[in-house]
mmCIF file of the N, C-alpha and C atoms, coordinates in Angstrom:
data_MODEL
# 
_entry.id   MODEL 
# 
loop_
_atom_site.group_PDB 
_atom_site.id 
_atom_site.type_symbol 
_atom_site.label_atom_id 
_atom_site.label_alt_id 
_atom_site.label_comp_id 
_atom_site.label_asym_id 
_atom_site.label_entity_id 
_atom_site.label_seq_id 
_atom_site.pdbx_PDB_ins_code 
_atom_site.Cartn_x 
_atom_site.Cartn_y 
_atom_site.Cartn_z 
_atom_site.occupancy 
_atom_site.B_iso_or_equiv 
_atom_site.pdbx_formal_charge 
_atom_site.auth_seq_id 
_atom_site.auth_comp_id 
_atom_site.auth_asym_id 
_atom_site.auth_atom_id 
_atom_site.pdbx_PDB_model_num 
ATOM 1   N N  . MET A 1 1  ? 0.722  -1.266  0.049  1.00 0.00 ? 1  MET A N  1 
ATOM 2   C CA . MET A 1 1  ? -0.014 -0.103  0.065  1.00 0.00 ? 1  MET A CA 1 
ATOM 3   C C  . MET A 1 1  ? 0.701  1.063   -0.254 1.00 0.00 ? 1  MET A C  1 
ATOM 4   N N  . THR A 1 2  ? 0.618  2.148   -0.871 1.00 0.00 ? 2  THR A N  1 
ATOM 5   C CA . THR A 1 2  ? 1.094  3.647   -0.820 1.00 0.00 ? 2  THR A CA 1 
ATOM 6   C C  . THR A 1 2  ? 0.439  4.596   -0.328 1.00 0.00 ? 2  THR A C  1 
ATOM 7   N N  . ALA A 1 3  ? 0.995  5.655   0.023  1.00 0.00 ? 3  ALA A N  1 
ATOM 8   C CA . ALA A 1 3  ? 0.321  6.914   0.792  1.00 0.00 ? 3  ALA A CA 1 
ATOM 9   C C  . ALA A 1 3  ? -0.387 7.708   -0.369 1.00 0.00 ? 3  ALA A C  1 
ATOM 10  N N  . THR A 1 4  ? -1.567 7.435   -0.446 1.00 0.00 ? 4  THR A N  1 
ATOM 11  C CA . THR A 1 4  ? -2.454 8.300   -1.646 1.00 0.00 ? 4  THR A CA 1 
ATOM 12  C C  . THR A 1 4  ? -2.716 9.616   -1.243 1.00 0.00 ? 4  THR A C  1 
ATOM 13  N N  . PRO A 1 5  ? -3.117 10.502  -1.922 1.00 0.00 ? 5  PRO A N  1 
ATOM 14  C CA . PRO A 1 5  ? -3.662 11.952  -1.570 1.00 0.00 ? 5  PRO A CA 1 
ATOM 15  C C  . PRO A 1 5  ? -4.920 11.960  -0.912 1.00 0.00 ? 5  PRO A C  1 
ATOM 16  N N  . GLY A 1 6  ? -5.649 10.780  -0.878 1.00 0.00 ? 6  GLY A N  1 
ATOM 17  C CA . GLY A 1 6  ? -6.894 10.772  0.032  1.00 0.00 ? 6  GLY A CA 1 
ATOM 18  C C  . GLY A 1 6  ? -6.427 10.528  1.693  1.00 0.00 ? 6  GLY A C  1 
ATOM 19  N N  . ARG A 1 7  ? -5.430 9.695   1.688  1.00 0.00 ? 7  ARG A N  1 
ATOM 20  C CA . ARG A 1 7  ? -4.970 9.395   3.034  1.00 0.00 ? 7  ARG A CA 1 
ATOM 21  C C  . ARG A 1 7  ? -4.188 10.273  3.616  1.00 0.00 ? 7  ARG A C  1 
ATOM 22  N N  . ILE A 1 8  ? -3.616 11.210  2.681  1.00 0.00 ? 8  ILE A N  1 
ATOM 23  C CA . ILE A 1 8  ? -2.762 12.405  3.260  1.00 0.00 ? 8  ILE A CA 1 
ATOM 24  C C  . ILE A 1 8  ? -3.605 13.312  3.634  1.00 0.00 ? 8  ILE A C  1 
ATOM 25  N N  . VAL A 1 9  ? -4.679 13.607  2.906  1.00 0.00 ? 9  VAL A N  1 
ATOM 26  C CA . VAL A 1 9  ? -5.577 14.449  3.430  1.00 0.00 ? 9  VAL A CA 1 
ATOM 27  C C  . VAL A 1 9  ? -6.365 14.354  4.507  1.00 0.00 ? 9  VAL A C  1 
ATOM 28  N N  . ALA A 1 10 ? -6.833 13.253  4.491  1.00 0.00 ? 10 ALA A N  1 
ATOM 29  C CA . ALA A 1 10 ? -7.432 12.648  5.972  1.00 0.00 ? 10 ALA A CA 1 
ATOM 30  C C  . ALA A 1 10 ? -6.741 12.860  7.124  1.00 0.00 ? 10 ALA A C  1 
ATOM 31  N N  . ALA A 1 11 ? -5.130 12.328  7.116  1.00 0.00 ? 11 ALA A N  1 
ATOM 32  C CA . ALA A 1 11 ? -4.363 12.476  8.077  1.00 0.00 ? 11 ALA A CA 1 
ATOM 33  C C  . ALA A 1 11 ? -4.399 13.989  8.310  1.00 0.00 ? 11 ALA A C  1 
ATOM 34  N N  . LEU A 1 12 ? -4.343 14.956  7.385  1.00 0.00 ? 12 LEU A N  1 
ATOM 35  C CA . LEU A 1 12 ? -4.478 16.497  7.773  1.00 0.00 ? 12 LEU A CA 1 
ATOM 36  C C  . LEU A 1 12 ? -5.721 16.979  8.446  1.00 0.00 ? 12 LEU A C  1 
ATOM 37  N N  . LEU A 1 13 ? -6.780 16.344  7.971  1.00 0.00 ? 13 LEU A N  1 
ATOM 38  C CA . LEU A 1 13 ? -8.014 16.975  8.663  1.00 0.00 ? 13 LEU A CA 1 
ATOM 39  C C  . LEU A 1 13 ? -8.571 16.262  10.087 1.00 0.00 ? 13 LEU A C  1 
ATOM 40  N N  . LEU A 1 14 ? -8.440 14.697  9.766  1.00 0.00 ? 14 LEU A N  1 
ATOM 41  C CA . LEU A 1 14 ? -8.472 13.997  11.347 1.00 0.00 ? 14 LEU A CA 1 
ATOM 42  C C  . LEU A 1 14 ? -7.481 12.934  11.301 1.00 0.00 ? 14 LEU A C  1 
ATOM 43  N N  . PRO A 1 15 ? -6.473 13.389  12.110 1.00 0.00 ? 15 PRO A N  1 
ATOM 44  C CA . PRO A 1 15 ? -5.025 12.578  11.937 1.00 0.00 ? 15 PRO A CA 1 
ATOM 45  C C  . PRO A 1 15 ? -5.664 11.114  12.342 1.00 0.00 ? 15 PRO A C  1 
ATOM 46  N N  . PRO A 1 16 ? -6.377 10.480  13.268 1.00 0.00 ? 16 PRO A N  1 
ATOM 47  C CA . PRO A 1 16 ? -6.524 9.161   13.460 1.00 0.00 ? 16 PRO A CA 1 
ATOM 48  C C  . PRO A 1 16 ? -7.252 8.534   12.015 1.00 0.00 ? 16 PRO A C  1 
ATOM 49  N N  . LEU A 1 17 ? -8.077 9.054   11.627 1.00 0.00 ? 17 LEU A N  1 
ATOM 50  C CA . LEU A 1 17 ? -8.838 8.471   10.202 1.00 0.00 ? 17 LEU A CA 1 
ATOM 51  C C  . LEU A 1 17 ? -7.727 8.282   9.345  1.00 0.00 ? 17 LEU A C  1 
ATOM 52  N N  . GLY A 1 18 ? -6.767 9.017   8.939  1.00 0.00 ? 18 GLY A N  1 
ATOM 53  C CA . GLY A 1 18 ? -5.634 8.786   8.197  1.00 0.00 ? 18 GLY A CA 1 
ATOM 54  C C  . GLY A 1 18 ? -4.929 7.692   8.456  1.00 0.00 ? 18 GLY A C  1 
ATOM 55  N N  . VAL A 1 19 ? -4.564 7.647   9.629  1.00 0.00 ? 19 VAL A N  1 
ATOM 56  C CA . VAL A 1 19 ? -3.671 6.392   10.252 1.00 0.00 ? 19 VAL A CA 1 
ATOM 57  C C  . VAL A 1 19 ? -4.609 5.309   10.026 1.00 0.00 ? 19 VAL A C  1 
ATOM 58  N N  . TYR A 1 20 ? -5.867 5.263   10.496 1.00 0.00 ? 20 TYR A N  1 
ATOM 59  C CA . TYR A 1 20 ? -6.671 3.954   10.384 1.00 0.00 ? 20 TYR A CA 1 
ATOM 60  C C  . TYR A 1 20 ? -6.776 3.567   8.754  1.00 0.00 ? 20 TYR A C  1 
ATOM 61  N N  . LEU A 1 21 ? -6.981 4.619   7.878  1.00 0.00 ? 21 LEU A N  1 
ATOM 62  C CA . LEU A 1 21 ? -6.918 4.063   6.324  1.00 0.00 ? 21 LEU A CA 1 
ATOM 63  C C  . LEU A 1 21 ? -5.650 3.679   6.123  1.00 0.00 ? 21 LEU A C  1 
ATOM 64  N N  . ARG A 1 22 ? -4.786 3.852   6.526  1.00 0.00 ? 22 ARG A N  1 
ATOM 65  C CA . ARG A 1 22 ? -3.202 3.325   6.093  1.00 0.00 ? 22 ARG A CA 1 
ATOM 66  C C  . ARG A 1 22 ? -2.955 2.056   6.756  1.00 0.00 ? 22 ARG A C  1 
ATOM 67  N N  . ARG A 1 23 ? -3.104 1.828   8.121  1.00 0.00 ? 23 ARG A N  1 
ATOM 68  C CA . ARG A 1 23 ? -2.551 1.013   8.941  1.00 0.00 ? 23 ARG A CA 1 
ATOM 69  C C  . ARG A 1 23 ? -3.580 0.108   9.739  1.00 0.00 ? 23 ARG A C  1 
ATOM 70  N N  . GLY A 1 24 ? -5.008 0.521   9.828  1.00 0.00 ? 24 GLY A N  1 
ATOM 71  C CA . GLY A 1 24 ? -5.963 -0.300  10.565 1.00 0.00 ? 24 GLY A CA 1 
ATOM 72  C C  . GLY A 1 24 ? -6.121 0.171   12.022 1.00 0.00 ? 24 GLY A C  1 
ATOM 73  N N  . ALA A 1 25 ? -6.808 -0.731  12.744 1.00 0.00 ? 25 ALA A N  1 
ATOM 74  C CA . ALA A 1 25 ? -7.347 -0.125  13.996 1.00 0.00 ? 25 ALA A CA 1 
ATOM 75  C C  . ALA A 1 25 ? -6.105 -0.645  14.874 1.00 0.00 ? 25 ALA A C  1 
ATOM 76  N N  . GLY A 1 26 ? -4.939 -0.756  14.824 1.00 0.00 ? 26 GLY A N  1 
ATOM 77  C CA . GLY A 1 26 ? -3.925 -1.187  15.588 1.00 0.00 ? 26 GLY A CA 1 
ATOM 78  C C  . GLY A 1 26 ? -3.352 -0.185  16.835 1.00 0.00 ? 26 GLY A C  1 
ATOM 79  N N  . ALA A 1 27 ? -2.069 -0.368  17.243 1.00 0.00 ? 27 ALA A N  1 
ATOM 80  C CA . ALA A 1 27 ? -1.687 0.584   18.246 1.00 0.00 ? 27 ALA A CA 1 
ATOM 81  C C  . ALA A 1 27 ? -1.383 1.970   17.793 1.00 0.00 ? 27 ALA A C  1 
ATOM 82  N N  . GLU A 1 28 ? -0.897 1.754   16.384 1.00 0.00 ? 28 GLU A N  1 
ATOM 83  C CA . GLU A 1 28 ? -0.574 3.207   15.619 1.00 0.00 ? 28 GLU A CA 1 
ATOM 84  C C  . GLU A 1 28 ? -1.759 4.048   15.575 1.00 0.00 ? 28 GLU A C  1 
ATOM 85  N N  . PHE A 1 29 ? -3.077 3.615   15.521 1.00 0.00 ? 29 PHE A N  1 
ATOM 86  C CA . PHE A 1 29 ? -4.188 4.382   15.333 1.00 0.00 ? 29 PHE A CA 1 
ATOM 87  C C  . PHE A 1 29 ? -4.607 4.807   16.742 1.00 0.00 ? 29 PHE A C  1 
ATOM 88  N N  . TRP A 1 30 ? -4.679 4.051   17.758 1.00 0.00 ? 30 TRP A N  1 
ATOM 89  C CA . TRP A 1 30 ? -4.857 4.605   19.190 1.00 0.00 ? 30 TRP A CA 1 
ATOM 90  C C  . TRP A 1 30 ? -3.926 5.658   19.803 1.00 0.00 ? 30 TRP A C  1 
ATOM 91  N N  . THR A 1 31 ? -2.638 5.340   19.238 1.00 0.00 ? 31 THR A N  1 
ATOM 92  C CA . THR A 1 31 ? -1.518 6.472   19.474 1.00 0.00 ? 31 THR A CA 1 
ATOM 93  C C  . THR A 1 31 ? -2.000 7.631   18.723 1.00 0.00 ? 31 THR A C  1 
ATOM 94  N N  . ALA A 1 32 ? -2.552 7.779   17.735 1.00 0.00 ? 32 ALA A N  1 
ATOM 95  C CA . ALA A 1 32 ? -2.827 8.832   16.994 1.00 0.00 ? 32 ALA A CA 1 
ATOM 96  C C  . ALA A 1 32 ? -4.001 9.393   17.647 1.00 0.00 ? 32 ALA A C  1 
ATOM 97  N N  . VAL A 1 33 ? -4.983 8.530   18.322 1.00 0.00 ? 33 VAL A N  1 
ATOM 98  C CA . VAL A 1 33 ? -6.160 9.245   18.757 1.00 0.00 ? 33 VAL A CA 1 
ATOM 99  C C  . VAL A 1 33 ? -5.613 9.913   20.103 1.00 0.00 ? 33 VAL A C  1 
ATOM 100 N N  . ALA A 1 34 ? -4.604 9.387   20.995 1.00 0.00 ? 34 ALA A N  1 
ATOM 101 C CA . ALA A 1 34 ? -4.324 9.867   22.176 1.00 0.00 ? 34 ALA A CA 1 
ATOM 102 C C  . ALA A 1 34 ? -3.731 11.136  21.848 1.00 0.00 ? 34 ALA A C  1 
ATOM 103 N N  . LEU A 1 35 ? -2.621 11.133  20.572 1.00 0.00 ? 35 LEU A N  1 
ATOM 104 C CA . LEU A 1 35 ? -2.144 12.468  20.663 1.00 0.00 ? 35 LEU A CA 1 
ATOM 105 C C  . LEU A 1 35 ? -3.107 13.694  20.412 1.00 0.00 ? 35 LEU A C  1 
ATOM 106 N N  . THR A 1 36 ? -3.990 13.304  19.485 1.00 0.00 ? 36 THR A N  1 
ATOM 107 C CA . THR A 1 36 ? -4.972 14.351  18.800 1.00 0.00 ? 36 THR A CA 1 
ATOM 108 C C  . THR A 1 36 ? -5.780 14.668  20.055 1.00 0.00 ? 36 THR A C  1 
ATOM 109 N N  . LEU A 1 37 ? -6.274 13.856  21.111 1.00 0.00 ? 37 LEU A N  1 
ATOM 110 C CA . LEU A 1 37 ? -6.857 14.361  22.244 1.00 0.00 ? 37 LEU A CA 1 
ATOM 111 C C  . LEU A 1 37 ? -5.919 15.241  23.290 1.00 0.00 ? 37 LEU A C  1 
ATOM 112 N N  . ILE A 1 38 ? -4.809 15.142  22.963 1.00 0.00 ? 38 ILE A N  1 
ATOM 113 C CA . ILE A 1 38 ? -3.864 15.821  24.133 1.00 0.00 ? 38 ILE A CA 1 
ATOM 114 C C  . ILE A 1 38 ? -3.708 17.341  23.131 1.00 0.00 ? 38 ILE A C  1 
ATOM 115 N N  . ALA A 1 39 ? -3.222 16.955  21.911 1.00 0.00 ? 39 ALA A N  1 
ATOM 116 C CA . ALA A 1 39 ? -3.150 18.305  21.304 1.00 0.00 ? 39 ALA A CA 1 
ATOM 117 C C  . ALA A 1 39 ? -3.020 17.779  19.747 1.00 0.00 ? 39 ALA A C  1 
ATOM 118 N N  . PHE A 1 40 ? -3.740 18.931  19.071 1.00 0.00 ? 40 PHE A N  1 
ATOM 119 C CA . PHE A 1 40 ? -3.952 18.296  17.423 1.00 0.00 ? 40 PHE A CA 1 
ATOM 120 C C  . PHE A 1 40 ? -2.750 18.208  16.990 1.00 0.00 ? 40 PHE A C  1 
ATOM 121 N N  . VAL A 1 41 ? -1.513 19.205  17.117 1.00 0.00 ? 41 VAL A N  1 
ATOM 122 C CA . VAL A 1 41 ? -0.361 19.191  16.363 1.00 0.00 ? 41 VAL A CA 1 
ATOM 123 C C  . VAL A 1 41 ? 0.434  17.828  16.561 1.00 0.00 ? 41 VAL A C  1 
ATOM 124 N N  . PRO A 1 42 ? 0.769  17.455  17.697 1.00 0.00 ? 42 PRO A N  1 
ATOM 125 C CA . PRO A 1 42 ? 1.136  16.225  17.992 1.00 0.00 ? 42 PRO A CA 1 
ATOM 126 C C  . PRO A 1 42 ? 0.713  14.893  17.069 1.00 0.00 ? 42 PRO A C  1 
ATOM 127 N N  . GLY A 1 43 ? -0.395 15.202  17.173 1.00 0.00 ? 43 GLY A N  1 
ATOM 128 C CA . GLY A 1 43 ? -1.481 13.777  16.537 1.00 0.00 ? 43 GLY A CA 1 
ATOM 129 C C  . GLY A 1 43 ? -1.210 14.110  15.148 1.00 0.00 ? 43 GLY A C  1 
ATOM 130 N N  . LEU A 1 44 ? -1.248 15.128  14.489 1.00 0.00 ? 44 LEU A N  1 
ATOM 131 C CA . LEU A 1 44 ? -0.991 15.333  13.003 1.00 0.00 ? 44 LEU A CA 1 
ATOM 132 C C  . LEU A 1 44 ? 0.359  15.045  12.786 1.00 0.00 ? 44 LEU A C  1 
ATOM 133 N N  . ILE A 1 45 ? 1.180  15.425  13.413 1.00 0.00 ? 45 ILE A N  1 
ATOM 134 C CA . ILE A 1 45 ? 2.924  15.075  12.882 1.00 0.00 ? 45 ILE A CA 1 
ATOM 135 C C  . ILE A 1 45 ? 2.877  13.620  13.045 1.00 0.00 ? 45 ILE A C  1 
ATOM 136 N N  . PHE A 1 46 ? 2.135  13.087  14.112 1.00 0.00 ? 46 PHE A N  1 
ATOM 137 C CA . PHE A 1 46 ? 2.509  11.349  14.111 1.00 0.00 ? 46 PHE A CA 1 
ATOM 138 C C  . PHE A 1 46 ? 1.490  10.847  13.034 1.00 0.00 ? 46 PHE A C  1 
ATOM 139 N N  . ALA A 1 47 ? 0.439  11.223  12.597 1.00 0.00 ? 47 ALA A N  1 
ATOM 140 C CA . ALA A 1 47 ? -0.452 10.557  11.559 1.00 0.00 ? 47 ALA A CA 1 
ATOM 141 C C  . ALA A 1 47 ? 0.456  10.722  10.117 1.00 0.00 ? 47 ALA A C  1 
ATOM 142 N N  . LEU A 1 48 ? 0.914  12.270  9.892  1.00 0.00 ? 48 LEU A N  1 
ATOM 143 C CA . LEU A 1 48 ? 1.721  12.161  8.839  1.00 0.00 ? 48 LEU A CA 1 
ATOM 144 C C  . LEU A 1 48 ? 2.847  11.099  8.703  1.00 0.00 ? 48 LEU A C  1 
ATOM 145 N N  . TRP A 1 49 ? 3.429  10.903  9.791  1.00 0.00 ? 49 TRP A N  1 
ATOM 146 C CA . TRP A 1 49 ? 4.824  10.091  9.822  1.00 0.00 ? 49 TRP A CA 1 
ATOM 147 C C  . TRP A 1 49 ? 4.189  8.823   9.635  1.00 0.00 ? 49 TRP A C  1 
ATOM 148 N N  . SER A 1 50 ? 3.169  8.403   10.183 1.00 0.00 ? 50 SER A N  1 
ATOM 149 C CA . SER A 1 50 ? 2.579  7.150   9.901  1.00 0.00 ? 50 SER A CA 1 
ATOM 150 C C  . SER A 1 50 ? 2.151  6.833   8.624  1.00 0.00 ? 50 SER A C  1 
ATOM 151 N N  . VAL A 1 51 ? 1.498  7.902   8.040  1.00 0.00 ? 51 VAL A N  1 
ATOM 152 C CA . VAL A 1 51 ? 0.973  7.709   6.585  1.00 0.00 ? 51 VAL A CA 1 
ATOM 153 C C  . VAL A 1 51 ? 1.968  7.584   5.775  1.00 0.00 ? 51 VAL A C  1 
ATOM 154 N N  . LEU A 1 52 ? 3.004  8.348   5.591  1.00 0.00 ? 52 LEU A N  1 
ATOM 155 C CA . LEU A 1 52 ? 3.965  8.654   4.653  1.00 0.00 ? 52 LEU A CA 1 
ATOM 156 C C  . LEU A 1 52 ? 5.015  7.385   4.731  1.00 0.00 ? 52 LEU A C  1 
ATOM 157 N N  . ARG A 1 53 ? 5.351  6.964   5.972  1.00 0.00 ? 53 ARG A N  1 
ATOM 158 C CA . ARG A 1 53 ? 6.528  6.021   5.918  1.00 0.00 ? 53 ARG A CA 1 
ATOM 159 C C  . ARG A 1 53 ? 6.219  4.492   5.271  1.00 0.00 ? 53 ARG A C  1 
ATOM 160 N N  . PRO A 1 54 ? 7.088  3.933   4.832  1.00 0.00 ? 54 PRO A N  1 
ATOM 161 C CA . PRO A 1 54 ? 6.807  2.627   4.033  1.00 0.00 ? 54 PRO A CA 1 
ATOM 162 C C  . PRO A 1 54 ? 6.210  1.681   4.947  1.00 0.00 ? 54 PRO A C  1 
ATOM 163 N N  . GLU A 1 55 ? 5.861  0.600   4.424  1.00 0.00 ? 55 GLU A N  1 
ATOM 164 C CA . GLU A 1 55 ? 5.348  -0.490  5.055  1.00 0.00 ? 55 GLU A CA 1 
ATOM 165 C C  . GLU A 1 55 ? 6.449  -1.192  5.471  1.00 0.00 ? 55 GLU A C  1 
ATOM 166 N N  . PRO A 1 56 ? 6.398  -1.935  6.724  1.00 0.00 ? 56 PRO A N  1 
ATOM 167 C CA . PRO A 1 56 ? 7.633  -2.685  7.131  1.00 0.00 ? 56 PRO A CA 1 
ATOM 168 C C  . PRO A 1 56 ? 7.948  -4.059  6.358  1.00 0.00 ? 56 PRO A C  1 
ATOM 169 N N  . ALA A 1 57 ? 9.110  -4.451  5.950  1.00 0.00 ? 57 ALA A N  1 
ATOM 170 C CA . ALA A 1 57 ? 9.193  -5.551  5.286  1.00 0.00 ? 57 ALA A CA 1 
ATOM 171 C C  . ALA A 1 57 ? 8.803  -6.882  6.046  1.00 0.00 ? 57 ALA A C  1 
ATOM 172 N N  . VAL A 1 58 ? 8.551  -7.669  5.479  1.00 0.00 ? 58 VAL A N  1 
ATOM 173 C CA . VAL A 1 58 ? 8.009  -9.017  5.921  1.00 0.00 ? 58 VAL A CA 1 
ATOM 174 C C  . VAL A 1 58 ? 8.673  -10.093 5.304  1.00 0.00 ? 58 VAL A C  1 
ATOM 175 N N  . PRO A 1 59 ? 9.742  -10.756 6.430  1.00 0.00 ? 59 PRO A N  1 
ATOM 176 C CA . PRO A 1 59 ? 10.287 -11.642 5.824  1.00 0.00 ? 59 PRO A CA 1 
ATOM 177 C C  . PRO A 1 59 ? 9.601  -12.991 5.033  1.00 0.00 ? 59 PRO A C  1 
ATOM 178 N N  . ALA A 1 60 ? 10.162 -13.545 4.099  1.00 0.00 ? 60 ALA A N  1 
ATOM 179 C CA . ALA A 1 60 ? 9.491  -14.359 3.218  1.00 0.00 ? 60 ALA A CA 1 
ATOM 180 C C  . ALA A 1 60 ? 9.556  -15.833 4.092  1.00 0.00 ? 60 ALA A C  1 
# 
């Protein structure tokens, strides 16, 4: 999966949504929710980082 423009816009407008669309409802999603509730900017930064970084490599 790649970072599509829609996911980037979602991360800018509502950070947890962008993370959810990219990574699902795992630990990163809940981290984005917590950071966004504390303050919007840390949640935004984390969401953009999460959406833009590549997927972890899975060993074959």
